[in-house]
DSSP file (Angstrom, degrees, kcal/mol; ACC not computed):
  #  RESIDUE AA STRUCTURE BP1 BP2  ACC     N-H-->O    O-->H-N    N-H-->O    O-->H-N    TCO  KAPPA ALPHA  PHI   PSI    X-CA   Y-CA   Z-CA
    1    1 A M              0   0    0      0, 0.0     9,-2.4     0, 0.0    10,-0.5   0.000 360.0 360.0 360.0 129.9    4.6  -18.8   -7.4
    2    2 A I  B     -A    9   0A   0      7,-0.2     7,-0.2     8,-0.1     6,-0.1  -0.927 360.0-125.6-116.3 134.7    8.3  -19.3   -7.0
    3    3 A D    >>  -     0   0    0      5,-2.9     4,-3.5    -2,-0.4     3,-1.0  -0.693  20.3-150.2 -75.2 116.2   11.1  -17.5   -8.9
    4    4 A P  T 34 S+     0   0    0      0, 0.0    -1,-0.2     0, 0.0    -2,-0.0   0.755  91.7  55.0 -64.6 -23.5   13.1  -20.3  -10.4
    5    5 A S  T 34 S+     0   0    0      1,-0.1    -2,-0.0     3,-0.1    -3,-0.0   0.735 127.1  15.9 -81.8 -20.8   16.4  -18.4  -10.3
    6    6 A T  T <4 S-     0   0    0     -3,-1.0    -1,-0.1     2,-0.2     3,-0.1   0.612  89.8-127.4-122.8 -22.5   16.2  -17.7   -6.6
    7    7 A G     <  +     0   0    0     -4,-3.5     2,-0.2     1,-0.3    -2,-0.0   0.509  62.9 140.1  80.9   4.7   13.7  -20.0   -5.1
    8    8 A D        -     0   0    0     -5,-0.4    -5,-2.9     1,-0.1     2,-0.3  -0.498  60.4-109.5 -81.5 149.0   11.9  -17.0   -3.5
    9    9 A R  B     -A    2   0A   0     -7,-0.2    -7,-0.2    -2,-0.2     3,-0.1  -0.628  23.6-157.8 -72.4 133.2    8.1  -16.6   -3.3
   10   10 A V  S    S+     0   0    0     -9,-2.4    27,-3.0    -2,-0.3     2,-0.5   0.873  77.6  46.7 -81.1 -40.6    7.1  -13.9   -5.7
   11   11 A I  E     -B   36   0B   0    -10,-0.5    25,-0.2    25,-0.3    -1,-0.2  -0.910  59.4-170.3-110.2 124.2    3.7  -13.0   -4.0
   12   12 A N  E    S-     0   0B   0     23,-2.1     2,-0.3    -2,-0.5    24,-0.2   0.909  72.1 -18.0 -77.0 -43.6    3.6  -12.6   -0.3
   13   13 A K  E     -B   35   0B   0     22,-1.6    22,-2.9     2,-0.0     2,-0.5  -0.974  50.5-139.2-161.8 147.3   -0.2  -12.5    0.0
   14   14 A V  E     -B   34   0B   0     -2,-0.3     2,-0.4    20,-0.2    20,-0.2  -0.967  28.4-155.0-109.6 127.1   -3.3  -12.0   -2.1
   15   15 A Y  E     -B   33   0B   0     18,-3.0    18,-2.4    -2,-0.5     2,-0.3  -0.803  13.5-130.2-105.2 140.7   -5.9   -9.9   -0.4
   16   16 A K  E >>  -B   32   0B   0     -2,-0.4     3,-2.1    16,-0.2     4,-0.7  -0.650  33.5-115.1 -77.0 146.1   -9.7   -9.8   -0.9
   17   17 A R  H >> S+     0   0    0     14,-2.0     4,-2.8     1,-0.3     3,-1.1   0.827 114.6  61.8 -55.4 -33.9  -10.8   -6.2   -1.3
   18   18 A E  H 34 S+     0   0    0      1,-0.3    -1,-0.3    13,-0.2    13,-0.0   0.719  96.3  60.8 -66.9 -20.1  -12.9   -6.4    1.9
   19   19 A E  H <4 S+     0   0    0     -3,-2.1    -1,-0.3     1,-0.1    -2,-0.2   0.760 119.5  24.8 -74.4 -24.3   -9.7   -7.1    3.9
   20   20 A L  H << S+     0   0    0     -3,-1.1     2,-0.3    -4,-0.7    -2,-0.2   0.694 119.4  48.2-112.8 -27.0   -8.2   -3.8    2.8
   21   21 A Y     <  +     0   0    0     -4,-2.8     2,-0.3    -5,-0.2    -1,-0.1  -0.818  50.6 171.9-121.9 156.9  -11.1   -1.4    2.1
   22   22 A S        +     0   0    0     -2,-0.3     3,-0.3    -3,-0.1     2,-0.1  -0.936  34.8  65.1-149.0 171.4  -14.3   -0.4    3.6
   23   23 A G  S >  S-     0   0    0     -2,-0.3     3,-1.4     1,-0.2     4,-0.2  -0.445  95.2 -48.4 104.2-178.1  -17.0    2.2    3.0
   24   24 A K  T 3  S+     0   0    0      1,-0.3     3,-0.3    -2,-0.1    -1,-0.2   0.623 130.2  51.9 -72.6 -12.8  -19.6    2.9    0.4
   25   25 A Y  T >  S+     0   0    0     -3,-0.3     3,-2.0     1,-0.2     4,-0.5   0.297  72.0 107.5-105.2  10.0  -17.1    2.5   -2.6
   26   26 A V  G X  S+     0   0    0     -3,-1.4     3,-1.4     1,-0.3    -1,-0.2   0.828  73.0  62.8 -58.9 -31.7  -15.6   -0.9   -1.7
   27   27 A E  G 3  S+     0   0    0     -3,-0.3    -1,-0.3     1,-0.3    -2,-0.1   0.710  97.3  58.8 -66.1 -18.8  -17.5   -2.5   -4.6
   28   28 A D  G <  S+     0   0    0     -3,-2.0    -1,-0.3     2,-0.1    -2,-0.2   0.599  88.8  93.0 -85.1 -11.8  -15.5   -0.3   -7.0
   29   29 A A  S <  S-     0   0    0     -3,-1.4   -12,-0.1    -4,-0.5    -8,-0.0  -0.381  93.5 -85.7 -76.7 158.4  -12.2   -1.7   -5.7
   30   30 A P        -     0   0    0      0, 0.0    -1,-0.1     0, 0.0   -13,-0.1  -0.303  34.0-124.4 -59.2 149.6  -10.5   -4.6   -7.5
   31   31 A D  S    S+     0   0    0      1,-0.2   -14,-2.0   -15,-0.1     2,-0.3   0.898  94.5  22.7 -62.2 -41.1  -11.8   -8.0   -6.2
   32   32 A L  E     -B   16   0B   0    -16,-0.2     2,-0.4   -15,-0.1   -16,-0.2  -0.962  67.0-160.0-130.1 144.3   -8.2   -9.1   -5.4
   33   33 A L  E     -B   15   0B   0    -18,-2.4   -18,-3.0    -2,-0.3     2,-0.5  -0.993  16.8-135.9-126.9 132.5   -5.1   -7.2   -4.6
   34   34 A I  E     -B   14   0B   0     -2,-0.4     2,-0.8   -20,-0.2   -20,-0.2  -0.736   8.0-160.8 -91.9 128.0   -1.6   -8.7   -4.9
   35   35 A G  E     -B   13   0B   0    -22,-2.9   -23,-2.1    -2,-0.5   -22,-1.6  -0.868  21.4-151.4-104.5  96.4    1.0   -8.0   -2.2
   36   36 A Y  E     -Bc  11  69B   0     32,-2.3    34,-2.8    -2,-0.8   -25,-0.3  -0.285  15.8-111.0 -67.8 152.8    4.3   -8.8   -3.9
   37   37 A N    >   -     0   0    0    -27,-3.0     3,-1.9    32,-0.2    -1,-0.1  -0.336  53.6 -70.3 -73.2 162.9    7.2  -10.0   -1.9
   38   38 A R  T 3  S+     0   0    0      1,-0.3    -1,-0.2    -2,-0.1     3,-0.1  -0.312 123.5  22.5 -55.7 134.0   10.3   -7.8   -1.5
   39   39 A G  T 3  S+     0   0    0      1,-0.3     2,-0.3    -3,-0.1    -1,-0.3   0.421 107.4  92.8  90.3  -1.5   12.1   -7.4   -4.7
   40   40 A Y    <   +     0   0    0     -3,-1.9     2,-0.3   -30,-0.1    -1,-0.3  -0.912  38.9 141.8-126.3 153.1    9.2   -8.3   -7.0
   41   41 A R        -     0   0    0     -2,-0.3     2,-0.1    -3,-0.1     3,-0.1  -0.960  55.5 -72.9-169.6 169.9    6.5   -6.3   -8.8
   42   42 A A        -     0   0    0     -2,-0.3    26,-0.1     1,-0.1    -6,-0.0  -0.487  64.3-100.1 -70.0 151.5    4.6   -6.2  -12.0
   43   43 A S     >  -     0   0    0     -2,-0.1     4,-1.4     1,-0.1    -1,-0.1  -0.245  18.4-116.6 -74.6 161.6    6.8   -5.0  -14.9
   44   44 A W  H  > S+     0   0    0      1,-0.2     4,-0.8     2,-0.2     6,-0.2   0.869 116.5  57.3 -60.3 -36.8    6.9   -1.5  -16.3
   45   45 A E  H >4>S+     0   0    0      1,-0.2     5,-2.6     2,-0.2     3,-0.9   0.911 103.1  50.9 -63.6 -43.1    5.6   -3.0  -19.6
   46   46 A T  H >45S+     0   0    0      1,-0.3     3,-1.4     3,-0.2    -1,-0.2   0.837 103.0  60.2 -66.8 -30.3    2.5   -4.5  -18.0
   47   47 A A  H 3<5S+     0   0    0     -4,-1.4    -1,-0.3     1,-0.3    -2,-0.2   0.776 107.1  47.4 -64.6 -24.1    1.6   -1.1  -16.4
   48   48 A L  T <<5S-     0   0    0     -3,-0.9    -1,-0.3    -4,-0.8    -2,-0.2   0.303 126.2-101.5 -98.2   7.5    1.5    0.2  -20.0
   49   49 A G  T < 5S+     0   0    0     -3,-1.4    -3,-0.2     1,-0.3     2,-0.1   0.556  79.8 132.2  86.7   8.0   -0.7   -2.7  -21.2
   50   50 A K      < -     0   0    0     -5,-2.6    -1,-0.3    -6,-0.2    -2,-0.1  -0.479  54.1-134.8 -89.1 163.7    2.1   -4.6  -22.9
   51   51 A V        -     0   0    0     -2,-0.1     3,-0.1    -3,-0.1    -5,-0.0  -0.907  24.3-151.1-119.4 100.0    2.8   -8.3  -22.5
   52   52 A P        -     0   0    0      0, 0.0     2,-0.3     0, 0.0    -9,-0.0  -0.267  25.4 -98.0 -70.6 158.2    6.6   -8.9  -22.0
   53   53 A E  S    S+     0   0    0      2,-0.0     0, 0.0     0, 0.0     0, 0.0  -0.564  88.3  11.5 -74.8 135.7    8.3  -12.1  -23.0
   54   54 A G  S    S-     0   0    0     -2,-0.3     3,-0.1     1,-0.1     0, 0.0   0.131  83.6 -96.3  82.0 161.1    8.7  -14.6  -20.2
   55   55 A L  S    S+     0   0    0      1,-0.1     2,-0.3     0, 0.0    -1,-0.1   0.837 105.0  35.9 -83.2 -35.4    7.3  -14.8  -16.8
   56   56 A F        +     0   0    0    -13,-0.0     2,-0.3     2,-0.0    -1,-0.1  -0.903  63.3 177.0-121.2 148.2   10.2  -13.2  -15.0
   57   57 A G        -     0   0    0     -2,-0.3     2,-0.3    -3,-0.1    -3,-0.0  -0.993  31.6-110.4-146.3 149.7   12.6  -10.4  -16.0
   58   58 A D        -     0   0    0     -2,-0.3     2,-0.7     1,-0.0    -2,-0.0  -0.593  25.4-134.8 -79.8 139.4   15.5   -8.7  -14.3
   59   59 A N        +     0   0    0     -2,-0.3     4,-0.1     1,-0.1    -1,-0.0  -0.857  23.3 178.4 -94.4 114.7   15.0   -5.0  -13.4
   60   60 A M        +     0   0    0     -2,-0.7     2,-0.3     2,-0.1    -1,-0.1   0.401  55.4  88.4 -97.3   1.8   18.0   -3.1  -14.5
   61   61 A K  S    S-     0   0    0      1,-0.0     2,-0.3     0, 0.0    -2,-0.0  -0.743  85.0-109.2-100.3 148.9   16.7    0.3  -13.3
   62   62 A K        -     0   0    0     -2,-0.3     2,-0.4     1,-0.0    -2,-0.1  -0.601  33.0-132.9 -72.9 131.8   17.0    1.7   -9.8
   63   63 A W        -     0   0    0     -2,-0.3     3,-0.1     1,-0.1    -1,-0.0  -0.733  20.5-173.6 -86.4 131.0   13.7    1.7   -8.0
   64   64 A S        -     0   0    0     -2,-0.4     2,-0.2     1,-0.4    -1,-0.1   0.524  69.9 -43.2 -96.6  -7.9   12.8    4.9   -6.2
   65   65 A G        -     0   0    0      0, 0.0    -1,-0.4     0, 0.0     2,-0.3  -0.838  53.1-143.6 160.1 165.1    9.8    3.2   -4.6
   66   66 A T        -     0   0    0     -2,-0.2     3,-0.1    -3,-0.1   -25,-0.0  -0.992  14.4-157.9-152.4 149.4    6.9    0.9   -5.3
   67   67 A H  S    S+     0   0    0     -2,-0.3     4,-0.1     1,-0.1    -1,-0.0   0.196  84.3  78.2-106.2  12.4    3.3    0.6   -4.3
   68   68 A L        +     0   0    0      2,-0.1   -32,-2.3   -33,-0.1    -1,-0.1   0.631  64.5  99.7-101.8 -16.1    3.2   -3.1   -5.1
   69   69 A W  B    S-c   36   0B   0    -34,-0.2   -32,-0.2     1,-0.1     2,-0.1  -0.392  91.0 -88.8 -71.3 150.9    4.9   -4.7   -2.2
   70   70 A D    >   -     0   0    0    -34,-2.8     3,-2.3   -35,-0.2     4,-0.5  -0.401  35.7-133.6 -57.1 126.0    2.7   -6.3    0.5
   71   71 A Y  G >  S+     0   0    0      1,-0.3     3,-0.7     2,-0.2    -1,-0.2   0.739 102.8  64.6 -59.9 -23.6    2.1   -3.5    2.9
   72   72 A K  G 3  S+     0   0    0      1,-0.2    -1,-0.3     3,-0.1    -2,-0.1   0.670  99.5  53.8 -74.3 -14.8    2.9   -5.7    5.9
   73   73 A L  G <  S+     0   0    0     -3,-2.3    -1,-0.2     1,-0.2    -2,-0.2   0.568 104.1  59.2 -91.6 -11.0    6.5   -6.0    4.6
   74   74 A V  S <  S-     0   0    0     -3,-0.7    -1,-0.2    -4,-0.5     2,-0.1  -0.879  75.7-148.0-125.4  99.1    7.1   -2.3    4.4
   75   75 A P        -     0   0    0      0, 0.0     2,-0.2     0, 0.0    -3,-0.1  -0.452  28.0-120.0 -65.7 136.3    6.8   -0.3    7.7
   76   76 A G        -     0   0    0     -2,-0.1     2,-0.4    -5,-0.1    -5,-0.0  -0.456  20.7-163.1 -81.3 148.6    5.5    3.2    6.9
   77   77 A V        +     0   0    0     -2,-0.2     2,-0.4     0, 0.0     3,-0.1  -0.927  22.3 160.7-129.3 105.4    7.3    6.4    7.7
   78   78 A V  S    S-     0   0    0     -2,-0.4    -2,-0.0     1,-0.2     0, 0.0  -0.993  72.2 -17.6-129.7 126.8    5.0    9.4    7.6
   79   79 A L  S >  S-     0   0    0     -2,-0.4     3,-1.3     1,-0.2    -1,-0.2   0.922  79.0-179.8  48.1  52.4    5.7   12.7    9.3
   80   80 A S  T 3   +     0   0    0      1,-0.3    -1,-0.2    -3,-0.1     4,-0.1   0.429  59.5  81.6 -74.4   0.3    8.3   10.8   11.4
   81   81 A N  T 3  S+     0   0    0      2,-0.1     2,-0.3     0, 0.0    -1,-0.3   0.450  90.9  59.5 -84.9   4.2    9.5   13.8   13.4
   82   82 A R  S <  S-     0   0    0     -3,-1.3     2,-0.3     0, 0.0     0, 0.0  -0.949  92.9-103.2-129.3 151.4    6.5   13.4   15.8
   83   83 A K        -     0   0    0     -2,-0.3     2,-0.5    33,-0.1    -2,-0.1  -0.558  31.1-132.8 -73.6 128.8    5.3   10.5   17.9
   84   84 A I        -     0   0    0     -2,-0.3    32,-0.2     1,-0.1    -1,-0.1  -0.732  23.2-176.9 -81.6 124.3    2.4    8.6   16.5
   85   85 A K        +     0   0    0     30,-2.7    34,-0.4    -2,-0.5     2,-0.2   0.611  49.3 101.1-101.1 -15.5   -0.2    8.1   19.2
   86   86 A R        -     0   0    0     29,-1.5    32,-0.1    32,-0.1    29,-0.1  -0.526  67.2-142.5 -71.3 136.3   -2.7    6.1   17.4
   87   87 A E  S    S+     0   0    0      1,-0.3    -1,-0.1    -2,-0.2    -3,-0.0   0.893  93.4  18.4 -68.6 -40.5   -2.4    2.4   18.3
   88   88 A H  S    S-     0   0    0     -3,-0.0    -1,-0.3     2,-0.0    -3,-0.0  -0.627  81.4-168.8-131.6  74.2   -3.2    1.1   14.8
   89   89 A P        -     0   0    0      0, 0.0     2,-0.3     0, 0.0    -5,-0.0  -0.304   8.9-167.9 -64.9 149.6   -2.7    3.8   12.3
   90   90 A A    >   -     0   0    0      1,-0.1     3,-2.0     0, 0.0     4,-0.4  -0.851  37.5 -98.9-134.2 167.8   -4.0    3.1    8.8
   91   91 A L  G >  S+     0   0    0      1,-0.3     3,-1.7    -2,-0.3     4,-0.5   0.865 119.6  60.7 -55.8 -39.4   -3.7    4.6    5.3
   92   92 A Y  G 3  S+     0   0    0      1,-0.3    20,-0.5     2,-0.2    -1,-0.3   0.555  93.9  66.4 -71.4  -4.1   -7.0    6.4    5.7
   93   93 A D  G <> S+     0   0    0     -3,-2.0     4,-1.8    19,-0.2    22,-0.3   0.609  82.8  77.4 -85.7 -13.2   -5.6    8.3    8.7
   94   94 A I  H <> S+     0   0    0     -3,-1.7     4,-2.5    -4,-0.4     5,-0.2   0.951  92.2  47.3 -64.9 -50.9   -3.1   10.2    6.5
   95   95 A A  H  > S+     0   0    0     -4,-0.5     4,-2.7     1,-0.2     5,-0.2   0.938 113.5  47.1 -60.1 -48.6   -5.6   12.8    5.0
   96   96 A P  H  > S+     0   0    0      0, 0.0     4,-2.2     0, 0.0    -1,-0.2   0.861 112.0  52.9 -61.1 -32.0   -7.2   13.6    8.4
   97   97 A T  H  X S+     0   0    0     -4,-1.8     4,-2.2    16,-0.2    -2,-0.2   0.941 111.4  44.3 -65.6 -47.6   -3.7   14.0    9.9
   98   98 A I  H  X S+     0   0    0     -4,-2.5     4,-1.4     2,-0.2     6,-0.2   0.918 113.4  50.8 -64.9 -43.5   -2.5   16.4    7.2
   99   99 A L  H  <>S+     0   0    0     -4,-2.7     5,-3.1    -5,-0.2     3,-0.4   0.927 110.2  50.0 -58.9 -44.5   -5.8   18.4    7.4
  100  100 A K  H ><5S+     0   0    0     -4,-2.2     3,-1.5     1,-0.2    -1,-0.2   0.897 106.3  55.7 -60.7 -42.1   -5.5   18.6   11.2
  101  101 A E  H 3<5S+     0   0    0     -4,-2.2    -1,-0.2     1,-0.3    -2,-0.2   0.811 111.4  44.2 -62.2 -30.3   -1.8   19.8   10.9
  102  102 A F  T 3<5S-     0   0    0     -4,-1.4    -1,-0.3    -3,-0.4    -2,-0.2   0.327 118.1-111.7 -96.5   6.8   -3.0   22.7    8.6
  103  103 A G  T < 5S+     0   0    0     -3,-1.5     2,-0.5     1,-0.2    -3,-0.2   0.781  70.2 141.2  71.8  27.0   -6.0   23.5   10.8
  104  104 A I      < -     0   0    0     -5,-3.1    -1,-0.2    -6,-0.2     2,-0.2  -0.888  53.2-122.6-106.3 130.6   -8.6   22.3    8.3
  105  105 A K        -     0   0    0     -2,-0.5     2,-0.1    -3,-0.1     3,-0.1  -0.488  29.8-122.8 -70.4 135.2  -11.6   20.5    9.5
  106  106 A K        -     0   0    0     -2,-0.2     2,-0.1     1,-0.1    -1,-0.1  -0.391  29.4 -96.6 -76.5 156.5  -12.0   17.0    7.9
  107  107 A E    >   -     0   0    0      1,-0.1     3,-1.5    -2,-0.1    -1,-0.1  -0.422  28.5-123.2 -68.2 146.8  -15.1   16.0    6.0
  108  108 A K  T 3  S+     0   0    0      1,-0.3    -1,-0.1    -2,-0.1    -2,-0.1   0.783 110.2  61.9 -62.7 -27.1  -17.7   14.1    7.9
  109  109 A S  T 3  S+     0   0    0      2,-0.0     2,-0.3     0, 0.0    -1,-0.3   0.620  80.0 103.3 -76.4 -11.5  -17.5   11.2    5.4
  110  110 A M    <   -     0   0    0     -3,-1.5    -4,-0.0     1,-0.1   -17,-0.0  -0.562  53.7-166.0 -74.9 130.6  -13.8   10.6    6.2
  111  111 A V        +     0   0    0     -2,-0.3    -1,-0.1   -19,-0.1   -18,-0.1   0.686  56.9  91.8 -90.4 -19.7  -13.3    7.6    8.5
  112  112 A G        -     0   0    0    -20,-0.5   -19,-0.2   -21,-0.0   -21,-0.0  -0.201  59.2-149.2 -76.6 166.9   -9.7    8.2    9.5
  113  113 A K        -     0   0    0      4,-0.0   -16,-0.2     6,-0.0   -27,-0.1  -0.955  34.1 -85.6-133.1 151.0   -8.4   10.1   12.6
  114  114 A P    >   -     0   0    0      0, 0.0     3,-0.8     0, 0.0   -20,-0.1  -0.294  32.1-143.4 -56.9 138.1   -5.3   12.2   13.1
  115  115 A I  T 3  S+     0   0    0    -22,-0.3   -30,-2.7     1,-0.2   -29,-1.5   0.602  93.3  62.7 -82.6 -11.8   -2.3    9.9   14.1
  116  116 A F  T 3  S+     0   0    0    -32,-0.2     2,-0.3   -31,-0.2    -1,-0.2   0.374  91.7  79.8 -95.2   5.7   -0.8   12.4   16.6
  117  117 A Q  S <  S-     0   0    0     -3,-0.8   -32,-0.1     1,-0.0     3,-0.1  -0.854  88.7-104.0-111.6 148.0   -3.8   12.4   18.9
  118  118 A E        -     0   0    0     -2,-0.3   -32,-0.1     1,-0.1     2,-0.1  -0.373  44.7-104.7 -62.5 145.4   -4.7    9.8   21.5
  119  119 A E              0   0    0    -34,-0.4    -1,-0.1     1,-0.1    -4,-0.0  -0.460 360.0 360.0 -72.1 146.2   -7.6    7.5   20.4
  120  120 A R              0   0    0     -2,-0.1    -1,-0.1    -3,-0.1    -2,-0.0   0.332 360.0 360.0-123.9 360.0  -10.9    8.2   22.0
């Protein structure tokens, strides 16, 4: 899909759920997930179940953040005052990292590992 006013691709990549999720609840995830290109997202209206006029619309509000951009386009910054030691940190590593920082043992069902520890 191309934005006719800019010529830019709107969607960077569409992911199958198995590419992003794993575990016993993967079947509950959406079949496909859209990774929008920088500067694009679903509208505020569609998030509320409305159908806006036209395919594209200008966003006149300042964005404070979005969860809709393709994750490969947005490098993460989490707890950035410490060196991340995990070679390939992932979203599921955040909860075990925070728990570890507060001295709380993680649940056995959690697949992630603290990002400030060397991988074993």
